[in-house]
C-alpha positions in Angstrom: 77.9 39.5 -81.0 75.7 42.5 -80.0 78.0 44.8 -79.7 80.0 44.4 -82.7 77.7 46.9 -85.1 78.3 49.7 -82.5 82.1 49.6 -83.7 80.9 50.0 -87.2 78.5 53.1 -86.0 75.7 50.9 -86.8 72.8 50.9 -84.0 69.9 48.7 -82.2 68.0 47.7 -85.0 71.4 45.9 -86.7 72.5 44.7 -83.5 69.2 42.9 -82.8 69.6 41.4 -86.5 73.1 40.4 -86.3 72.1 38.4 -83.0 69.1 36.9 -84.3 71.0 35.6 -87.2 73.7 34.1 -84.9 71.2 32.7 -82.0 69.3 30.7 -85.1 72.9 29.8 -86.6 73.7 27.9 -83.2 70.0 26.6 -82.9 70.4 24.8 -86.5 73.8 23.5 -85.7 72.4 22.3 -82.5 69.7 19.9 -84.5 73.0 17.7 -85.4 72.9 16.2 -81.6 69.3 16.5 -81.5 66.5 14.7 -83.1 64.5 17.9 -83.8 64.9 19.4 -87.5 67.4 22.2 -88.3 65.2 25.1 -88.8 63.0 24.1 -85.8 65.8 24.1 -83.8 67.0 27.4 -84.9 63.6 29.0 -84.2 63.8 27.5 -80.7 67.0 28.8 -79.7 66.3 32.6 -81.7 63.2 32.8 -79.9 64.4 31.8 -76.3 67.8 34.1 -76.8 65.7 37.5 -78.0 63.1 36.5 -75.0 66.3 36.5 -72.8 68.0 39.3 -74.4 64.3 41.3 -74.3 64.3 40.7 -70.7 67.4 41.9 -69.9 66.8 45.6 -72.0 63.7 45.9 -70.0 65.0 45.0 -66.6 68.0 47.5 -67.3 65.3 49.9 -68.7 63.4 49.8 -65.4 66.5 49.9 -63.1 67.4 52.9 -65.2 64.1 54.3 -64.4 64.0 53.7 -61.0 67.7 54.7 -60.0 68.2 57.5 -62.7 71.3 58.1 -64.7 74.7 57.2 -63.2 77.4 59.3 -63.7 80.3 57.6 -66.1 
């Protein structure tokens, strides 16, 4: 899902928004098997997913600063 917007020329903001919607939807669906309300389960999954994505982005950015651009 995060790469789908780039196929249509959209940028990072659209990718983050679409991924956030998917995280929330997955969390909401997860509430069917848990005792938490749908909105709390969705918000929890959204927060965990966006934190993981932000951490991965930050690590990639830091590695780029240390290693530099690698020729493609």
